[in-house]
N, C-alpha and C positions, 0 to 999 in steps of 0.2 A: 544438811540434808535438804534435798529439793523434792517437790512433788509436781509432776506434770499432769495436768487435768485436761481431759478431752470429753466432749459431749457428742453423743450419737443419737440419731433418730433411726431406728432399725425398721426395715420392711417387715411387716407381719409374717410373711411367708418364710423369712430367713432367721427368725428368732433363735432357733436351736443352733444353727451354724454360727451365728454371732456369739452366743454364749460360750460355745466351744473355742472359738478363735480368740476372743478378747478376755476371757477369764484368767484367773491366776495361773492356770496350767495350759493356757492356750498358746497359739502360734506366736503371738507377739511376745509374750512372757518368755517363751523358750528361746526366741532370738535374743532378747535382751540379756538373758541369763548367761550367755556366752561372753559377756563383757564385764570387766571389773567395774564395781561401783553400783551395779543394779541390786536393789534391795527388795523388789517385789511389786506386784500389781494388785489393786483392789478394783472390783467391778461393782458399781452401784446401780440399782434400778429405781426409777421414779415411782413412788407409790400411787401417784395420780395419773401418770401416763406410762403404761407398761412397755411402751416402745422407746422410751427415752432412757438412756444410760449415761453414766459417767465412768471413765476409767481414771485411775490415779496410779501413775507409775512413779515409784520412789527410787531416787538415785542419791548416792553419797554427795555428789557435787554436780554443778552445771558442766564442768569440764569432763566428767565421766560420761555424761549423756552425750555431749558434743563429740567425744572420741568415738562412741558407738555410732552416732549418725554419720560420721566421716568414714569409719572403717567398714560399716555394714551398708553403705549407701545403695549398692546394687540390690542386695538382698532385701533391704527395707522397702525399696521401690517395687520390687517384684511382689512382695507380700501385700503391700498396700494396693497394688493393682488387682491382685487375685481376690482380695476381700472387699473391694469397692462396691460390688453389686449387692452387698448385704444391707447397706444403709441408704436412707434418703438424704441424710446430711451428716457431716462430720466436721467438728470445729474444735481447734485447740483453744481451750479457755485461757490457759496460761501456765506459767511456771512459778510455783510458790515455794518460798523457803520456810522451813520449820524454825520457829523462833524458840530460843531457850525459855524454860519455865522457871 
């Protein structure tokens, strides 16, 4: 299992729209749900900076995510463009694998 972590600094005026689009039932999650291997999204808010968020998208494997990125390339770009005005910054922190316990 892998977890893809993104960091966002959200514009204050767009907080409500951001929460709707990036939460577990938001536009990104709905797009990802159409593809095999997607296991869900978690949205985290920084307790010290209420405009800073992390999203964690969980996939079974890197190849599942890569297949989605290839197959949904146009739709992914359209959604990214449509929501770009919600944030001041957006950074992919990385792709992390879950280690066995």
